[in-house]
N, C-alpha and C positions, 0 to 999 in steps of 0.2 A: 791421400790419407784414407785409410779404412778402419772401421771399428769392427771388432769381432770378440765374441766371448760367450759364456755359458750362464744360463739362468735356470733356476728350478723353482717349481711351485710346491709349497709345503702346506700341510693343514691336517686336521683330523680326517678320518675316513669320510668320504662322501661330501667333501667341502667344495667340490666343483673343479678339482685340479685337471682332471683328464679332459673334461668338456672345454675348459679354457684353452688347454694345450692344442686341442684339435681346431678350435676357432682361430687361434693365432697362426697355426701352420697352414690353415686353409683346406685341409683334408683330414680324413680320419686316420689317425695313426694309433690312438689309444682307445680301447674298448670302454664303453660306458655301461654302468649298471647301477641300480638303486641299492644293490647289496654292498655293505661295507667291505673294505679291503679287496676291492676288485683288482687293482693294479698289483702285479706280483713281481715285476722286475723293472729295471730302468729302461725307459724309452726315450729316445732322442728325436726331437722334431727340429727341422731346420727352416728358419725364416730368413729369406734373402731380400736385401735391398741393394740398390745400385752401388752404394758406398759402405755397406755393412752386412754382417751376418750374425744372426742370433741362434744359438743352439739351446733349445728348450729341453730340459730334462724333467720328464714326468716320473715322480717317485711314488712308491707305496705310501700309504698314510701312516704316520707314526701312531703306534697303539701300544697298549699293555699286552705283551706277548703271552700266549698261553702254550705255545708250541715252539719247537726248535725252528720251524719255518718262520714264525713270527719274530723270533730273535734275529734271525739272519736278514729278514727284511728291514728290520730296524737298523741293523748295522749298515745296510745299503744306503738308507737315508742319511745317517750320520756321515758316511764317507762322502756322499754327494755334497753335503753342505760345505765341506772343507775345500771343494775343488771348484766351486762356481764363483762368478763375479757378482751375481745378484740373486737374492732369494725373494720370491714373491709369497707372502704369507696369506693364504686364503682363509678368510673369516666370513662365513656365510651370513648374509644380512637377515635371513629368516630364522636364525638361531642366536641365542644369547652367548656372549663370550663367557666362557666358563673356565674352571680350573685346568681343563685339558689344553685349551688354547694358551693359557698363561704359562703352563708348563712347557709347551712347545717353543714359545717365543723366548722363555727363560733359558732353554737349552741352547738356542741360537746365540743368545747373549753371552754364553760361556765360551764361545769359540775364540781361540787365541788370534786367528786371522778372520775377522768378521766381514762377510760380503755386505755390499749395499743392500738395504731392506726396503721393500715396497709392500705396503699393506693393501690387500685387495678385498673389498667388501663384495664378495661374489653373490650370485642369485639376487641381484638388485631388482629384478623384475617381480619378485615375490612379496615385496614390502611397499608400504606407503611412505611418502616423503618424510613424514614425522618420525616414523620408526627408523628410517635410514639416518636421519639427523642424530638420533640417540646412539645408533650403532657407531657412526663415525666419531662421535665425541668419546665413546668408550674406547675405540681403537687408538685415538690420540693420547688418552690417559695412560696407555701401556708404556709410553716412552719413559715417563718419570717413574712409574712403578717398577719397571723391569730394567731400566738403565739402558735403553736402546734409542736409536734415532731413525724415524722413517724418512726416507728420501721423498716419499709421496704416499698419499692415501687415496685410493681410486675406487669408487663404486663401479661395478661391472656386471654385465649379464651376457654370458656366452651364448645363451639360448636365444635371446632377442638381438644379439650383436650390438648391445648398447655399451659404448665406450671401449670396446675391444681394441680399436685403433689407438685410443689414448694410452691403454696399457702397453701396447707395442711401442709407441713413441717413447714412453718413459723407460722402458727396458733397453731400447737401443741407445738412449741418451746416456745411460749409466755404464755402458760397455767401454772397456779400454781400447786404445788403438792396437791394431795388430792385423795379421794376415788372415785370410778366409781359410776355414778348416775343411770345407766341403765344396765340391764343384757346384756351380750355379744350376739350379733346377732340381737338386736332390731335396726331398722332404723328410727323409729319415734314413738312418743307417741300419735299421732293424731288418734282418733277413725276411724274405717273403714267407718262408716256412713258419717262422715264429708268428708273423702277423696272421697267417691262416689259422694256426692253432688257437690264437687269441680270439679270432672271430667265431670259432666253434665254441669256445668257452663262454663268450658273451651270449650267444644263442642259448646255451645250456643253462645259464644263470637265470633267465626269465622265467618267473613263476615257481621256482623251486623253494623248498622250505628253508627257513633261516639257517639251519645248522649245516646245510649242504654246501653252500658256496665255498667255505673255507677248505672243504674236503676234496674239491673238484679240481682236476688238472687235466690238460689235454696235451697229447704228444702226437706228432706226425710220424707214422711208421714207414710209410712209403709214398712217393709222389713222383708223377712223370706223365708226359704226354703219351697217349695211347698210340701204339704202333699201328700202321696200316690205314690210318685215317687220311682222307684227302687234305691237302694243304689249306684248302679254304674252309675245312670243317674239323678243326682241331678239338680234341677232348682231353682235359686234364683229369687224370685219375688220382684220387687222394684217399689213402687208407689211414685212418686216425683212430686213436684210442682215447676215450674219456675215463680217467682214473679216479676212482673213489676209494674210501677207506673201509667200508663195510658192505656186507651182502645186502643189507636193507637199503642202502643208498643205491646200490646197483639196480634194485627193483624199481626205485623211484625214477631213476634216469631212463630205464627202459619203458616203464609205464604199461598199462594194460594192453596186452597183445602187441606190444612194441610202438604203441601210438605216440608216446612222448618222444622216443628216439626218432621217429619219422619227422615229428614237428621240429626238432632241433636241427636235423639234417636238412630239412627244406629251408629253414630260415638262414642257416649258415651257408648253404650252397649259393644263395642269391647274393650274399655279401661277398663271398669268395670270388664268384664270377665277375662281380664288379671290380674287385681289386686286380685280378690277373687279366681281365679282358678276354677270357675264354670260357666256354661252357665247361661245367665241372661234373664229374661223377664223384660223389662222396660216400665212402664206405665207413660207417661209424660202428665201433665196438665199445663195450663198457667193461673195464677191468678193475678188479679189486686188488689194491696193494695195502695191506693192513697197516694202519697208523703211519702212513708215509710221511706225514707232517712232522712226526717225532723221530723218524728213523734217518740217521746221518747218511747211511749208504744210499737209501732211496732218494733223499734229497740231492745228493751228489749226482746221481744218475739222471735226475730230472732237471739238473742245471742250476740248483740253488746253492 
């Protein structure tokens, strides 16, 4: 007998979903940033055990959309809810449970086929025991208030690896019996090209102004091993574009005399080389696509 199934983490932006996904998978498959709404598409991470397989789906944070992109990301979240076996609701312990959290759980409660629900008090390393106790009581009170039932409530810190194994055990326990979906050893089904674009975006998000993260997108224009190199000295050439919405944002991304662009390229190149196991030459350009978050044709071209 084997168990297999799908689980997703939901929560407000910056609730620790991607960090927890990476901790459970055991490698970095989702980029991390302090900027809200960093996750832009569905990312699947695969956790294997001898008799079971858990497919973790990292989703964008549910939010009040201000653009067509925001609406489409919210649609992705709702579609995922109806397809998974377990939903882990991330409720950061260092923040009070507010109307946004209650709205999120209330939306899950409306599902005609409701998955099993696990409450995750994320970022447990940031609070004292007394504060955590209050937080857990508040989480428990949502059952009666919103008409749901938690399969379990677990404090967890992905940063300090505290109780990550407990979360994994609980998720595996709630999976149905079934065949394995992916070969043993795979950690994600995300194409390498997409992962590289995300690593560039992660590097670009560091230190930029608050309004820029939502406007930033990265595409890989061309990628391949350089011809004529010795077999023991390969070099991967990557030509990528960072897309923004306004000329002023282009100036921010390039920086004074190109300094900012060089910093992003240097940081991204290290991460990419670690991912692909090959030295990398990264050629970065910045392009302006006016109001691409609101343009249906631009969104379609960019894969949204």
